[in-house]
Wavefront OBJ file of the C-alpha trace (Angstrom):
o trace
v -11.531 3.662 -23.080
v -11.055 7.416 -22.638
v -9.110 9.121 -19.877
v -12.177 10.080 -17.830
v -13.714 6.611 -18.177
v -10.869 5.434 -15.938
v -12.289 7.096 -12.821
v -15.146 6.494 -10.401
v -16.351 7.611 -6.945
v -16.295 5.154 -4.051
v -17.297 5.430 -0.404
v -14.738 4.225 2.109
v -16.795 2.473 4.763
v -13.907 2.408 7.216
v -13.782 6.213 6.977
v -17.489 6.656 7.783
v -18.563 6.897 4.178
v -15.940 9.396 2.995
v -16.217 9.735 -0.779
v -13.037 9.116 -2.749
v -12.653 10.005 -6.424
v -10.182 7.487 -7.779
v -8.793 5.654 -10.757
v -10.425 2.237 -11.164
v -7.295 0.476 -12.361
v -3.879 2.125 -12.292
v -2.276 -0.234 -14.819
v -5.026 0.379 -17.401
v -4.643 4.148 -16.976
v -0.869 3.907 -17.377
v -1.294 1.811 -20.529
v -3.682 4.424 -21.957
v -1.228 7.275 -21.319
v 1.703 5.323 -22.744
v -0.246 4.688 -25.965
v -0.991 8.407 -26.242
v 2.541 9.560 -25.547
v 4.310 6.876 -27.570
v 7.594 6.942 -25.672
v 10.691 5.590 -27.367
v 12.263 4.300 -24.142
v 11.116 2.742 -20.872
v 9.464 5.475 -18.753
v 9.633 6.018 -15.006
v 6.259 5.595 -13.276
v 6.041 7.868 -10.235
v 3.265 7.907 -7.647
v 3.017 11.063 -5.561
v 1.227 10.879 -2.201
v 0.401 14.163 -0.490
v -1.542 14.863 2.694
v -1.154 18.624 2.943
v -4.198 20.796 3.574
v -7.566 19.110 3.985
v -7.049 16.548 1.212
v -5.222 13.259 0.946
v -4.368 12.725 -2.694
v -2.408 10.381 -4.913
v -1.026 11.579 -8.249
v 0.547 9.841 -11.218
v 3.524 11.060 -13.240
v 5.021 9.185 -16.182
v 8.448 10.442 -17.174
v 10.547 9.343 -20.105
v 14.072 9.055 -18.782
v 15.432 11.489 -21.368
v 12.448 13.865 -21.270
v 14.465 16.710 -19.729
v 16.341 17.084 -23.039
v 13.216 17.444 -25.164
v 11.595 20.633 -26.418
v 7.807 19.998 -26.203
v 5.456 21.718 -28.619
v 1.988 20.041 -28.416
v -0.923 21.007 -26.180
v -3.189 18.116 -25.084
v -3.207 16.583 -21.602
v -1.084 13.635 -22.704
v 1.082 15.643 -25.091
v 4.585 17.074 -24.736
v 3.782 20.735 -24.152
v 4.877 20.479 -20.528
v 7.737 18.606 -18.911
v 6.833 15.091 -17.816
v 8.178 15.827 -14.349
v 6.146 19.036 -13.944
v 2.908 19.490 -12.013
v 0.956 20.257 -15.215
v 1.553 16.692 -16.384
v 0.478 15.061 -13.116
v -2.816 13.203 -13.051
v -4.691 12.865 -9.771
v -5.540 9.165 -9.408
v -7.181 9.357 -5.967
v -8.370 12.204 -3.763
v -10.502 12.560 -0.664
v -11.203 15.369 1.791
v -10.625 15.419 5.548
v -8.696 12.141 5.634
v -5.932 11.723 8.194
v -2.472 10.584 7.160
v -2.193 7.145 8.715
v -1.375 3.604 7.643
v -4.930 2.308 7.302
v -6.193 5.303 5.313
v -3.277 5.251 2.867
v -3.663 1.477 2.504
v -7.385 1.819 1.749
v -6.798 4.447 -0.936
v -3.998 2.473 -2.592
v -6.264 -0.581 -2.661
v -8.960 1.431 -4.462
v -6.687 2.177 -7.423
v -5.575 -1.465 -7.801
v -1.872 -0.678 -7.989
v -0.727 -4.320 -7.595
v 1.875 -5.341 -10.143
v 2.725 -1.782 -11.211
v 6.457 -1.070 -10.855
v 6.885 2.503 -9.641
v 8.733 4.937 -7.424
v 7.084 7.079 -4.774
v 7.350 10.801 -4.053
v 6.085 11.830 -0.620
v 7.090 13.582 2.599
v 9.038 11.867 5.352
v 5.963 11.154 7.493
v 4.283 9.354 4.614
v 7.506 7.507 3.799
v 7.415 5.886 7.235
v 3.702 5.142 6.849
v 4.232 3.469 3.460
v 7.103 1.422 4.888
v 5.050 0.314 7.888
v 7.374 1.732 10.534
v 6.626 4.088 13.385
v 7.110 7.847 13.394
v 10.353 9.814 13.513
v 10.114 10.035 17.304
v 10.673 6.265 17.540
v 13.895 4.383 18.356
v 14.550 3.546 14.674
v 13.139 6.584 12.857
v 14.680 6.232 9.390
v 12.755 4.494 6.620
v 15.956 3.900 4.603
v 18.151 2.275 7.275
v 17.824 0.760 10.736
v 20.053 3.235 12.586
v 19.100 3.879 16.199
v 18.010 7.380 17.218
v 20.879 7.593 19.745
v 23.463 6.738 17.067
v 22.401 8.897 14.129
v 26.004 9.804 13.350
v 26.698 6.143 12.576
v 25.783 4.095 9.515
v 22.815 1.751 9.785
v 22.058 -1.273 7.617
v 19.918 -0.385 4.624
v 16.311 -1.481 4.962
v 14.581 -3.545 2.312
v 10.844 -3.963 1.983
v 11.220 -7.650 2.782
v 13.379 -6.993 5.868
v 10.692 -4.671 7.261
v 8.061 -7.358 6.676
v 10.231 -9.936 8.421
v 10.717 -7.659 11.428
v 6.969 -7.023 11.544
v 6.140 -10.734 11.583
v 8.738 -11.281 14.335
v 7.162 -8.415 16.275
v 3.675 -9.895 15.974
v 4.776 -13.460 16.681
v 6.892 -12.670 19.735
v 4.964 -9.773 21.300
v 1.431 -10.060 19.912
v 1.700 -6.480 18.638
v 2.755 -4.795 21.908
v 3.754 -1.330 20.668
v 5.856 -0.685 23.762
v 8.247 -3.375 22.493
v 8.328 -2.242 18.854
v 11.751 -0.638 19.340
v 13.211 -4.140 19.663
v 11.998 -4.916 16.135
v 13.290 -1.796 14.374
v 9.862 -0.195 14.932
v 8.274 -2.248 12.143
v 4.603 -2.332 13.152
v 3.047 -3.061 9.736
v 4.053 -4.645 6.459
v 5.069 -2.145 3.748
v 2.163 -0.976 1.597
v 4.090 -1.642 -1.626
v 6.035 -4.785 -2.593
v 6.197 -6.194 0.985
v 7.751 -9.492 -0.154
v 10.421 -8.054 -2.441
v 14.115 -7.628 -1.483
v 14.030 -4.139 -3.030
v 15.790 -1.405 -1.061
v 13.496 1.266 0.356
v 15.899 3.721 -1.324
v 14.820 2.290 -4.685
v 11.128 2.755 -3.932
v 11.256 6.094 -2.101
v 14.211 8.263 -3.163
v 15.316 10.858 -0.565
v 13.275 14.047 -0.768
v 15.157 16.902 -2.417
v 14.205 19.643 0.099
v 15.629 17.537 2.925
v 18.904 17.189 1.020
v 19.274 20.810 -0.054
v 17.637 22.912 2.662
v 17.457 23.350 6.434
v 19.778 21.100 8.426
v 22.125 20.472 5.492
v 22.676 24.210 5.089
v 23.577 24.490 8.775
v 25.991 21.563 8.490
v 27.712 23.195 5.529
v 28.027 26.480 7.425
v 29.556 24.577 10.332
v 32.377 23.354 8.107
l 1 2 3 4 5 6 7 8 9 10 11 12 13 14 15 16 17 18 19 20 21 22 23 24 25 26 27 28 29 30 31 32 33 34 35 36 37 38 39 40 41 42 43 44 45 46 47 48 49 50 51 52 53 54 55 56 57 58 59 60 61 62 63 64 65 66 67 68 69 70 71 72 73 74 75 76 77 78 79 80 81 82 83 84 85 86 87 88 89 90 91 92 93 94 95 96 97 98 99 100 101 102 103 104 105 106 107 108 109 110 111 112 113 114 115 116 117 118 119 120 121 122 123 124 125 126 127 128 129 130 131 132 133 134 135 136 137 138 139 140 141 142 143 144 145 146 147 148 149 150 151 152 153 154 155 156 157 158 159 160 161 162 163 164 165 166 167 168 169 170 171 172 173 174 175 176 177 178 179 180 181 182 183 184 185 186 187 188 189 190 191 192 193 194 195 196 197 198 199 200 201 202 203 204 205 206 207 208 209 210 211 212 213 214 215 216 217 218 219 220 221 222 223 224 225 226 227
């Protein structure tokens, strides 16, 4: 199987026939790339999800954990000419035009690439982080995808969320309220199951690391100036 044999075009019926170019099986594509690159250690599999502009796209990066120390010299797509973590080594595994960033759309696209069983980390913006985790937006009572802190107590420490704990809160929410969104704040604003590993006790921090710009820019700069 060659690299381009891994892709096909599908129509998403729930999006009124929107055409999506996507990888047919994410694990098979990863296996193909790993054979080409011949890593000496266990790589990090990273899925990037981006909804900027008029496209919603999912990209794949495979990074050897010590790749930042290497001096690449080759030139093919799966070679070591570029850094594993760089954009030139990313492979688009799903892309569609004029698709809104919401839970159902992201779920449909992830289902198309058959990502079940693949152990990965996710790179995305904060809006998509909440979508992937199945919780409501950052205007909600419990806005953080990483912990359950209340919006009126952001200076305090919340309990870290796990993917399983979000699922449990969602099932409580559905069982006790029938899905009444006006009561979602009483269930840590969990209104869906997480889109990845919903039954695992994995910390959300392990799946979605904090986004670097939010750590290094903007509000953090103002806080540092204040001290």
